[in-house]
N, C-alpha and C positions, 0 to 999 in steps of 0.2 A: 834516608829515605830511598828506596830503588827509583830508577831513573822510569818515568812515565812510559808507556806503551806506545811505539811507533802509532801515528793515525794512518788510517786508510789512505789510499789514493781516491782522489776525485774520480766520480764516475761521470764520464762525459755522455752528453745527451747527443746522439747520432740517428739518422735516418739509415734503414737498409741498404740503401741504393750504395751511401759511401762507405757502411761499414763491410758490405761483401767486397768492397774494392780495396778494403786496408789487408791486404795480404802480407806486407812485410813488416817485420817484427824485430826488436832492437831491446837492448837493456843499456845503463848510462855508467855501469862501471862492470869491473871483472869478477865483483863478488858472486859466488855460484847463487847466492840467497837473493841477487839483485831482482828488483821487479823487471818483470816483461813487459813493454809497451807495443801494442799496435800503432802504427804510423796512419793517421787518417788525411786520406789526399787531400784534405783541405788544409792541411797543416796545422795539426795538433797530436800530441800524444795521447794515449789511452790504454791505461792498467785496468780501468773499468769503464763498463758502459752502462747506460740507464735509458730504456726504451719501454715504451707502452705500445701495446698493438692485439689484435685480434688473434688469440689461439684457434686455430682453423683444423689442427689435428695433432693428436697425440698416440704415442706407441711404445711398449715396451719391446725395444730391440736387443736386450739382454740375452744371454745364452744360460752362463752359469748363477746369473743374479739379476735383480731388475737394474737396467738402465734405459732411462726414459729419453726419448727425443719428442721435442715438440716443436711444432711450425707454427710460427706467430708474422702477422702480416700487419705492416702500418702501410700509408698511403704510396709510400714509394718502392716497396719490395718485402723480401721475406726473411725473417732472422730464423736461424735453427739453435736449440737450446739443447745440452745434452745433459743429464744428471742421473749418478748412480750413487752408489753407497759412501762417496766420499762427499756429496751433496744430498745429505738425509732429508732436510727440510724440504728443498726445490723438488728432489725426487718424490716426494709425499705429495706434494700440491699437485705435481702433475699427475701423478696417481687419481688423487681426489676430483679434481676438475671434469667438468663435461663441456667439449666444445660445441659451438663457439663461445668463447668468453673473452672480456677485456682482461688484458694482464699487464702488470708494471714488473717489468724483470731488471734486476741489477746484477751484473756478473762480469766474467774475464772473459775477453777475446781468445779464442784459439785458434790455432792456423794447423791445416793438414794438407800434405803434399801428396796427390795421387800419383797413380805409375805414370800417367802420363806428363805429367811434371805441373799439373794445373793445382793451384793453391786454394782450397776452399778456407772459408771462414765460419766460426759457429761461435756460441758462447755458453760459457759453463756456469750456469746460473748460481749466486750466491741466495737471491730470494727472489720468489714470486709470489705475486699478491694480486687477487682478483679485485678489479677496480669497475668504477662505471664510465658512461659514455663523455660524460663533462671531463673526467680526468684524462681521458684519451685525447679530448680536443685540447686540452691546455698543453698538453704536454706537445703534441703536434705545433702548437703556436709557439711554444718557446724554443722546439727544437729547430723550427725553421728561423727563427731569429738568431739563434746560436750559430747554424749552417751559415747563413747570409754575411753574419761577423766576420767567419772565419774567411770566408771567400775574399771579403773585402779587404781582409787586412793580409791577403795571401803574398802581397808584393812589398810588404814592409819591412822585411828584413829578419822575420822570424826564422829562427833555427830549424823549428820543425816543417816550414812551409819550404826553405832551402832543400830538406832532406826529402820532402814530397817530390819535389821539382825532380831531383836526382834519380828517385826510385820508381817513380810512377809516369806511365805517358798519358794522364788524364786531366782534361782541363776542368779546372775548379768551378768553371762558370756551369758545368753540368749538374753540380750540386745545389749551385743557387737556382737553378731552373726547376730542379726537382724538389726544393722547399718551397718555391712561390707555386708548383702545383700543388703541391699537399694542401696549402693555403686556401688555393680556390676548390678544390674537392671539399675542404670543410666547409666553405662558405655554400656551397651549392648542394650538400648533401643535408646540412642543418638540422641533425639528429642522430638517434640511436639506430644503427643499423641491425642491432641485436634485437627482435621482436621479443617482446616480454623480459627484456633485460631487469635481472634480480641481482646483479653483482653488487660487492660490497662499495661503501663511500671511498674516495681518494686518501681521506688524510692517513690511512695505515699504510699507504705505497710509498710514502715521502722517506727517503734515506737521508739521513744526516751528513752523508758526503757526496752527495749529486752536487751539480754544479750551482744549482738554484734549490734550496729546499720548498720554495713554494709552487705547489703544482697547479 
């Protein structure tokens, strides 16, 4: 019997406000095929991320072939996703979707340094699934809880927290405040912002390697 295939990395739940600050990436070995991780400022490594938000814009920015850019908004900020010929399913989904729509995305962080030295963070999506408002709301609650847990544990000697302290000049409490604000916004909105929302149910958005399968 051959050895079983390696399991995929856990997809971390993270809000846009924190993800966009995660400009430092690293590997944990010298192997040229070693996974690349983004270092979350709250002290966690992320080879893959899982988020749910509102697709507000999409555009084919490719020249010789399709290369789709999507703008996806959560209660704290904006994710940008890019999908082309090497992400055919995600690119096809972006082509088909009509904005605005609620979507769940699993993908890999990518960083890009501009000419002025600014590091931009985006997502290369593995999957994009249209979901409903309830799925989005459950993601917000769970992601807020996970964020607060990471901030609470930040000073407990976590190696990634130590790395974050060295690499970033961000106060983790900022992300706790953003998480609490997201929960407050959820309570105040109390419903579906997309009038006539006809998106699919949330079960199909579940990825078996997210931090918690339940949405």
